[in-house]
C-alpha positions as CSV (number, residue, x, y, z in Angstrom):
1,M,11.9,7.7,-13.3
2,P,9.3,7.3,-10.4
3,V,10.0,9.0,-7.1
4,I,8.7,7.0,-4.1
5,L,8.2,9.1,-1.0
6,K,8.9,7.5,2.3
7,T,8.6,9.5,5.5
8,T,8.8,9.0,9.2
9,A,6.8,12.2,9.7
10,P,3.4,11.9,11.3
11,I,0.3,11.6,9.1
12,Y,-1.3,14.9,8.4
13,S,-4.6,13.7,7.0
14,S,-5.8,15.8,4.1
15,S,-2.5,17.8,3.9
16,S,-0.2,14.8,3.5
17,I,-0.1,15.0,-0.3
18,P,0.7,18.8,-0.5
19,I,3.4,18.4,2.2
20,A,4.9,15.4,0.3
21,L,4.9,17.4,-3.0
22,K,6.6,20.4,-1.3
23,R,9.3,18.2,0.4
24,T,10.0,16.4,-2.9
25,A,10.3,19.7,-4.8
26,D,12.6,21.1,-2.2
27,T,15.0,18.1,-2.6
28,G,15.2,18.7,-6.4
29,K,13.5,15.4,-7.2
30,L,10.4,17.2,-8.6
31,K,10.9,19.8,-11.4
32,R,8.6,22.0,-13.4
33,G,7.1,19.9,-16.3
34,D,7.3,16.6,-14.5
35,K,4.3,14.4,-14.6
36,V,2.9,13.6,-11.1
37,L,0.6,10.9,-10.0
38,I,-1.0,11.3,-6.6
39,F,-3.2,8.8,-4.9
40,G,-4.9,9.0,-1.5
41,F,-7.2,6.8,0.5
42,G,-9.1,7.2,3.7
43,I,-11.4,5.5,6.1
44,G,-14.4,3.7,4.7
45,L,-12.7,2.7,1.5
46,S,-12.8,6.2,0.1
47,W,-10.0,6.9,-2.4
48,S,-9.0,9.3,-5.2
49,G,-6.1,9.9,-7.6
50,A,-4.9,12.4,-10.2
51,I,-2.2,12.8,-12.8
52,F,-1.0,16.3,-13.6
53,N,2.0,18.3,-14.9
54,Y,3.9,20.0,-12.1
């Protein structure tokens, strides 16, 4: 079941994804062994993504 993160927190640039992962794990929605897809983009059409086991 996908977990979609929505936040009203300010954008923290390069630390946004680790902060989102921590907040999700703290709420119990993310558990050890879950597959995680992360994707980020930035100015100038730069982007990157990864899939990993938490």
